[in-house]
Backbone as CSV, one residue per row, in Angstrom:
resi,resn,N_x,N_y,N_z,CA_x,CA_y,CA_z,C_x,C_y,C_z
1,MET,-24.624,-77.224,163.867,-24.558,-75.827,163.539,-23.111,-75.399,163.300
2,LYS,-22.180,-75.966,164.087,-20.775,-75.612,163.920,-20.264,-76.036,162.548
3,ILE,-20.725,-77.194,162.067,-20.289,-77.681,160.752,-20.785,-76.737,159.667
4,ARG,-22.033,-76.316,159.756,-22.590,-75.397,158.752,-21.809,-74.091,158.725
5,ASN,-21.510,-73.523,159.888,-20.740,-72.282,159.950,-19.348,-72.479,159.377
6,SER,-18.748,-73.627,159.631,-17.414,-73.913,159.098,-17.442,-74.013,157.580
7,ILE,-18.477,-74.664,157.036,-18.599,-74.791,155.580,-18.762,-73.413,154.954
8,CYS,-19.605,-72.568,155.541,-19.796,-71.218,155.014,-18.494,-70.428,155.047
9,LEU,-17.733,-70.578,156.119,-16.460,-69.880,156.231,-15.480,-70.350,155.163
10,VAL,-15.417,-71.657,154.924,-14.523,-72.207,153.904,-14.947,-71.733,152.524
11,LEU,-16.242,-71.780,152.221,-16.726,-71.315,150.922,-16.436,-69.841,150.722
12,PHE,-16.625,-69.046,151.760,-16.336,-67.620,151.661,-14.853,-67.385,151.396
13,ALA,-14.010,-68.134,152.067,-12.560,-67.977,151.903,-12.111,-68.328,150.491
14,PHE,-12.808,-69.258,149.840,-12.428,-69.674,148.491,-13.228,-68.962,147.414
15,GLY,-13.928,-67.892,147.770,-14.583,-67.074,146.761,-15.964,-67.527,146.344
16,ALA,-16.603,-68.382,147.100,-17.936,-68.852,146.734,-19.040,-67.995,147.351
17,ALA,-18.695,-66.922,147.988,-19.700,-66.079,148.631,-20.740,-65.546,147.646
18,PRO,-20.386,-65.094,146.427,-21.420,-64.633,145.510,-22.432,-65.721,145.172
19,ALA,-22.003,-66.953,145.030,-22.929,-68.039,144.737,-23.873,-68.256,145.915
20,LEU,-23.346,-68.160,147.135,-24.200,-68.299,148.306,-25.196,-67.153,148.378
21,ALA,-24.764,-65.954,148.041,-25.649,-64.800,148.093,-26.804,-64.956,147.112
22,GLN,-26.541,-65.511,145.934,-27.606,-65.678,144.956,-28.618,-66.714,145.407
23,THR,-28.189,-67.778,146.051,-29.141,-68.783,146.503,-29.894,-68.301,147.727
24,ALA,-29.261,-67.497,148.565,-29.936,-66.988,149.750,-30.961,-65.927,149.372
25,ALA,-30.618,-65.078,148.437,-31.540,-64.043,147.969,-32.387,-64.616,146.835
26,GLU,-33.206,-63.784,146.252,-34.022,-64.225,145.127,-33.123,-64.552,143.933
27,LYS,-33.412,-65.645,143.268,-32.622,-66.077,142.123,-32.785,-65.088,140.973
28,VAL,-31.674,-64.749,140.316,-31.712,-63.861,139.162,-32.188,-64.674,137.964
29,THR,-33.255,-64.202,137.311,-33.811,-64.866,136.137,-33.997,-63.847,135.027
30,VAL,-34.300,-64.339,133.837,-34.584,-63.435,132.726,-35.757,-62.535,133.099
31,SER,-36.799,-63.109,133.666,-37.981,-62.325,134.056,-37.639,-61.248,135.080
32,SER,-36.816,-61.596,136.073,-36.477,-60.604,137.096,-35.631,-59.474,136.514
33,LEU,-34.755,-59.787,135.564,-33.955,-58.738,134.929,-34.824,-57.853,134.031
34,LEU,-35.742,-58.454,133.283,-36.637,-57.660,132.441,-37.511,-56.741,133.292
35,ALA,-37.910,-57.201,134.469,-38.708,-56.373,135.380,-37.909,-55.190,135.919
36,GLN,-36.572,-55.287,135.852,-35.697,-54.191,136.297,-35.250,-53.334,135.118
37,ASP,-35.967,-53.419,134.013,-35.721,-52.619,132.802,-34.451,-53.006,132.047
38,TYR,-33.976,-54.244,132.209,-32.917,-54.746,131.350,-33.548,-55.050,129.997
39,ALA,-32.785,-54.908,128.944,-33.278,-55.202,127.599,-32.421,-56.302,126.990
40,ILE,-33.029,-57.126,126.155,-32.274,-58.176,125.475,-31.373,-57.513,124.443
41,ALA,-30.063,-57.733,124.594,-29.073,-57.106,123.729,-28.522,-58.074,122.694
42,GLY,-28.757,-59.376,122.862,-28.258,-60.359,121.915,-28.629,-61.764,122.349
43,THR,-28.440,-62.695,121.431,-28.738,-64.101,121.714,-27.622,-64.973,121.166
44,SER,-27.558,-66.200,121.660,-26.620,-67.177,121.118,-27.239,-68.561,121.245
45,ALA,-26.954,-69.410,120.285,-27.424,-70.797,120.324,-26.309,-71.670,120.867
46,THR,-26.684,-72.737,121.543,-25.686,-73.666,122.059,-25.883,-75.022,121.403
47,PRO,-24.805,-75.752,121.147,-24.926,-77.071,120.521,-25.716,-78.073,121.363
48,SER,-25.722,-77.875,122.675,-26.413,-78.814,123.560,-27.902,-78.514,123.692
49,GLY,-28.375,-77.490,123.004,-29.766,-77.073,123.137,-29.853,-75.878,124.054
50,GLY,-31.005,-75.293,124.121,-31.146,-74.094,124.932,-30.649,-72.880,124.176
51,ALA,-30.641,-71.763,124.849,-30.214,-70.513,124.234,-29.554,-69.637,125.281
52,GLY,-28.682,-68.791,124.812,-28.062,-67.800,125.674,-28.648,-66.445,125.354
53,LEU,-28.940,-65.670,126.372,-29.463,-64.327,126.197,-28.538,-63.338,126.887
54,PHE,-28.224,-62.263,126.191,-27.469,-61.168,126.791,-28.466,-60.071,127.116
55,LEU,-28.491,-59.644,128.381,-29.395,-58.587,128.815,-28.570,-57.420,129.325
56,ARG,-28.922,-56.208,128.877,-28.130,-55.022,129.210,-29.026,-53.932,129.790
57,LYS,-28.443,-53.234,130.758,-29.047,-52.024,131.312,-27.895,-51.079,131.596
58,GLY,-27.771,-50.052,130.784,-26.650,-49.129,130.925,-25.339,-49.866,130.705
59,ALA,-24.426,-49.780,131.654,-23.129,-50.452,131.544,-23.158,-51.877,132.093
60,LYS,-24.286,-52.302,132.666,-24.384,-53.646,133.249,-24.860,-54.639,132.201
61,LEU,-24.180,-55.792,132.138,-24.507,-56.828,131.173,-24.576,-58.177,131.879
62,TYR,-25.630,-58.933,131.600,-25.802,-60.281,132.126,-25.871,-61.265,130.972
63,PHE,-25.370,-62.479,131.211,-25.575,-63.603,130.296,-26.461,-64.596,131.019
64,CYS,-27.556,-64.987,130.370,-28.488,-65.958,130.953,-28.610,-67.146,130.020
65,PHE,-28.657,-68.343,130.591,-28.867,-69.559,129.815,-30.265,-70.069,130.111
66,VAL,-31.054,-70.286,129.060,-32.413,-70.805,129.218,-32.543,-72.111,128.452
67,SER,-33.393,-72.999,128.955,-33.588,-74.282,128.279,-34.988,-74.796,128.536
68,GLU,-35.368,-75.794,127.757,-36.670,-76.436,127.912,-36.557,-77.895,127.516
69,THR,-37.534,-78.639,127.948,-37.655,-80.029,127.522,-39.075,-80.213,126.994
70,ARG,-39.307,-81.304,126.320,-40.665,-81.560,125.815,-41.682,-81.619,126.950
71,GLN,-41.245,-82.068,128.116,-42.153,-82.208,129.250,-42.371,-80.904,130.017
72,SER,-41.492,-79.933,129.836,-41.609,-78.702,130.620,-42.726,-77.812,130.080
73,ALA,-43.366,-77.125,130.991,-44.459,-76.217,130.609,-43.923,-74.874,130.116
74,THR,-42.710,-74.537,130.518,-42.122,-73.243,130.144,-40.659,-73.424,129.775
75,VAL,-40.107,-72.396,129.180,-38.661,-72.316,129.001,-38.131,-71.712,130.297
76,ALA,-37.207,-72.404,130.943,-36.751,-71.987,132.266,-35.355,-71.378,132.233
77,THR,-35.136,-70.388,133.085,-33.817,-69.816,133.267,-32.989,-70.796,134.075
78,GLU,-31.894,-71.279,133.491,-30.990,-72.167,134.228,-30.086,-71.342,135.142
79,TYR,-29.547,-70.241,134.618,-28.731,-69.327,135.431,-28.552,-68.020,134.689
80,CYS,-28.243,-66.977,135.449,-27.863,-65.671,134.919,-26.611,-65.240,135.665
81,LYS,-25.638,-64.755,134.910,-24.376,-64.322,135.521,-23.994,-62.963,134.948
82,PRO,-23.440,-62.080,135.805,-22.969,-60.812,135.271,-21.732,-61.026,134.408
83,VAL,-21.616,-60.228,133.363,-20.462,-60.274,132.482,-19.538,-59.138,132.872
84,GLU,-18.283,-59.448,133.090,-17.294,-58.415,133.478,-16.549,-57.933,132.277
């Protein structure tokens, strides 16, 4: 338990607290943002495959990366990050 607390303290000190908060809480996805009345404001293609989506609600803007494989049943949100 002491090791876990020490790791959390080190991560917090180096600015990784937001990443820990996202994994501890519900993961931000395209679906969760759309359910909060975010709207798709733009898209981008990536050379590696997948797509980028910009979602906006008022002054808040998120960039989400989604991808799929032939074996996947859905297109999945890889991550969503706020844009500053």
